[in-house]
C-alpha positions in Angstrom: 124.2 24.9 150.4 124.1 21.4 151.9 122.2 20.1 148.8 124.6 21.8 146.4 127.5 20.2 148.2 125.9 16.8 148.0 125.1 17.2 144.3 128.8 18.1 143.7 129.9 14.9 145.6 127.5 12.8 143.6 128.7 14.2 140.4 132.3 13.6 141.4 131.6 10.0 142.4 129.8 9.2 139.1 132.3 10.8 136.8 135.4 9.5 138.6 134.1 5.9 138.1 133.4 6.5 134.5 136.9 8.0 133.9 138.5 5.0 135.4 136.5 2.5 133.3 136.5 4.4 130.1 139.9 6.2 129.9 141.8 3.1 131.0 140.2 -0.1 129.6 141.5 -3.4 130.9 144.8 -4.1 129.4 143.7 -7.6 128.4 141.4 -6.1 125.8 144.3 -5.2 123.6 145.7 -8.7 123.0 144.8 -11.5 125.5 141.0 -11.1 125.5 139.8 -8.8 122.7 136.2 -9.9 123.3 136.3 -7.3 126.2 136.4 -4.5 123.6 134.5 -6.0 120.6 131.6 -8.5 120.7 132.6 -9.6 117.2 135.6 -11.4 118.7 133.5 -13.8 120.8 134.2 -17.3 119.7 136.7 -16.3 117.1 138.7 -19.3 118.1 137.1 -22.8 118.3 136.4 -24.1 121.7 135.7 -22.6 125.2 137.7 -19.7 126.6 137.2 -18.4 130.2 138.9 -15.2 131.1 139.2 -13.5 134.5 140.6 -10.0 135.1 141.3 -8.0 138.3 142.6 -4.4 138.4 143.3 -2.2 141.4 145.1 1.1 142.0 148.4 1.2 143.9 147.3 3.5 146.7 146.5 3.3 150.4 143.6 5.7 150.0 140.2 4.1 150.8 137.7 4.0 147.9 140.3 3.9 145.1 139.1 2.5 141.8 139.1 -1.2 141.1 137.6 -3.4 138.4 136.8 -7.0 137.9 135.7 -8.9 134.7 134.7 -12.4 133.9 134.1 -13.5 130.3 133.3 -16.8 128.7 133.1 -17.4 125.0 132.7 -20.5 122.9 133.3 -20.9 119.1 131.7 -23.7 117.0 131.3 -23.9 113.2 130.7 -20.3 112.2 129.1 -19.1 115.4 130.4 -17.6 118.6 128.5 -17.1 121.9 129.7 -15.4 125.0 128.9 -13.9 128.4 130.6 -10.8 129.7 130.4 -9.7 133.4 132.0 -6.4 134.4 132.1 -4.7 137.8 133.7 -1.4 138.5 133.8 0.6 141.8 135.3 4.0 142.6 134.6 5.8 145.8 130.8 5.8 146.3 130.0 4.6 142.8 129.3 1.0 141.8 128.8 0.0 138.2 127.8 -3.6 137.2 127.2 -4.8 133.7 126.2 -8.2 132.4 125.7 -9.0 128.7 125.3 -12.0 126.5 126.9 -12.1 123.0 126.2 -13.7 119.7 128.8 -13.5 116.9 128.9 -14.8 113.4 132.2 -15.6 111.6 131.9 -15.6 107.8 134.7 -17.3 105.8 135.6 -15.5 102.6 137.9 -17.1 100.0 139.6 -19.4 102.6 139.8 -20.0 106.3 142.3 -17.2 106.9 140.2 -14.4 105.4 137.0 -13.8 107.5 134.4 -11.2 108.4 133.1 -11.2 112.0 129.9 -9.7 113.3 128.9 -9.5 116.9 126.1 -8.1 119.1 125.8 -8.0 122.9 122.7 -7.4 124.9 122.2 -7.3 128.6 121.8 -5.0 131.6 123.7 -2.3 133.4 123.3 -1.0 136.9 124.8 2.1 138.6 124.4 2.7 142.3 125.9 4.5 145.2 127.3 2.5 148.2 125.4 3.7 151.3 128.0 2.1 153.6 130.7 4.4 152.3 128.6 7.6 152.8 129.7 9.7 155.8 126.5 11.2 157.0 122.8 10.6 156.4 121.9 8.1 153.7 118.3 9.2 153.7 118.8 12.2 151.4 116.4 12.4 148.6 119.1 12.8 146.0 120.9 9.6 147.0 117.6 7.7 147.1 116.6 9.1 143.7 119.9 8.0 142.1 119.7 4.5 143.5 116.1 4.1 142.5 116.9 4.7 138.8 116.9 0.9 138.3 118.7 -1.4 136.0 118.6 -0.5 132.3 119.1 -2.5 129.1 122.4 -2.0 127.4 124.5 -3.6 124.7 127.3 -3.4 122.1 127.8 -4.0 118.3 131.0 -4.9 116.6 132.7 -5.8 113.3 136.0 -7.2 112.4 138.1 -8.5 109.5 140.9 -11.0 109.9 143.4 -12.5 107.4 145.6 -14.5 109.6 148.1 -11.6 109.9 146.0 -8.5 109.6 143.1 -7.6 112.0 140.9 -4.6 111.5 138.0 -4.0 113.8 135.5 -1.5 115.2 132.8 -1.4 117.8 130.0 0.7 119.2 129.8 0.3 122.9 127.0 1.4 125.3 124.2 1.2 122.6 121.7 2.4 125.2 123.2 5.9 124.9 123.3 5.7 121.1 119.5 5.7 120.9 118.6 7.5 124.2 121.2 10.0 125.5 119.3 12.1 128.0 120.7 10.8 131.3 122.5 13.8 133.0 124.6 11.3 135.1 126.0 9.7 132.0 126.6 12.6 129.7 130.4 12.6 129.9 133.3 10.3 130.2 131.5 7.6 128.3 133.0 5.4 125.5 131.4 6.2 122.1 133.4 4.1 119.7 136.3 1.8 119.3 138.5 1.1 116.2 141.7 -0.8 115.9 144.2 -2.3 113.4 147.0 -4.8 114.0 149.4 -6.9 112.0 151.4 -10.0 113.0 155.0 -10.2 111.9 157.3 -13.2 112.1 160.8 -12.2 113.3 163.9 -14.3 112.5 163.5 -17.8 111.2 160.4 -19.9 111.8 162.2 -22.2 114.3 162.7 -19.3 116.7 159.0 -18.8 117.2 159.4 -15.1 117.7 156.7 -12.7 116.6 155.7 -9.1 116.8 152.2 -7.6 116.6 152.0 -3.8 116.4 148.6 -2.3 117.1 146.9 1.1 116.8 143.6 1.8 118.6 141.3 4.9 118.5 138.8 5.4 121.2 136.1 8.0 121.5 135.1 9.4 124.9 132.1 11.7 125.2 133.1 15.1 126.4 136.8 14.5 125.9 139.3 14.4 123.0 139.7 11.0 121.2 142.3 8.8 122.6 145.0 7.1 120.5 146.7 3.9 121.8 149.8 2.6 120.0 152.0 -0.3 121.0 153.1 -3.8 120.3 153.1 -7.3 121.7 156.3 -9.3 121.4 156.0 -13.1 121.6 158.6 -15.8 122.1 158.8 -19.6 121.8 155.6 -19.9 119.7 153.6 -17.6 121.9 154.7 -19.2 125.2 156.0 -15.9 126.5 155.1 -12.3 125.7 156.0 -8.7 126.4 153.6 -5.8 125.8 154.0 -2.1 125.7 151.3 0.5 124.8 151.4 4.3 124.8 148.2 6.3 125.4 147.8 9.9 124.3 146.5 10.6 127.8 150.3 10.6 128.5 150.2 7.2 130.3 151.7 3.9 129.4 150.8 0.2 129.9 153.5 -2.5 130.2 152.7 -6.2 130.5 154.3 -9.6 130.6 152.6 -13.0 130.2 153.2 -16.7 129.7 151.3 -19.6 128.2 151.4 -23.1 129.7 149.3 -25.7 127.9 145.7 -24.6 128.4 146.5 -21.8 130.9 147.6 -18.2 130.1 148.5 -15.6 132.7 149.3 -12.0 132.1 150.3 -9.1 134.5 150.2 -5.4 133.5 151.0 -2.1 135.0 149.5 1.2 133.7 151.0 4.5 134.7 148.5 7.3 135.6 147.6 10.0 133.2 149.7 13.1 133.5 147.0 15.0 135.3 146.7 12.4 138.1 150.4 11.3 138.4 151.1 13.3 141.5 148.2 11.8 143.4 148.3 8.1 142.5 150.8 5.4 141.6 149.0 3.8 138.6 147.1 0.5 138.4 148.1 -3.1 138.5 146.2 -5.8 136.6 146.3 -9.6 136.6 144.6 -11.6 133.9 144.0 -15.3 133.6 142.7 -17.3 130.6 141.7 -20.9 130.6 141.2 -22.6 127.2 139.5 -26.0 127.0 138.1 -28.4 124.4 
């Protein structure tokens, strides 16, 4: 009975972390830092971009989910390179992922019409935090889970841009695409990403006001596909922005941001899914982008 209880606790820790990371991607991935969702977007703009993201749950309960991400991408000529570091923790579970990215940006009839290809390759590690375990940490199940080791992982992505229209898709977690026999990772895992957006100019050109509606489809193993639909409203030639996105998990994301010279800062709040709304107060996220060269 004790071992059955421990197995149940391990399963809960594992799946709750994956639910947090996969059902609610970082809000920066929709507009501010699309490289988070698609390796084809690495280096899509010339120069160096460094992005930092931090997300935490508004709750006083110990062990609530939190995520951190650091990305750096550099675009030169037709090539983009990048590094993506992601860390997610929820309860006992710790998930760390580090990948490097190569992207190629192919110009079509002019600079505005381009095809983008990207691939990421690196490592992922999933462990249980012994310091948060109440009881013996010498159990064979805990030891076996933590001894699984780091595994090779990666992503592949495509995109088309025309200056106004962006259509993109990606296959995340390539390790599971070719080898999908890990019982601990059978559910709540992202299987695909597809999105389309279009930039509109509102009013006269001098106002600098624009609107970019976006629709995203995300596949999650073991769950129904998730549709995200929203828009990003910009003012004063992208100096200020307001973002709102509805998710078919019956949650919403709302954000505000500003651009000052080479610095962009964005804050966002995501309400919880309808199933968890009574227990938690949603998540708050802060994102920082530094653009140089």
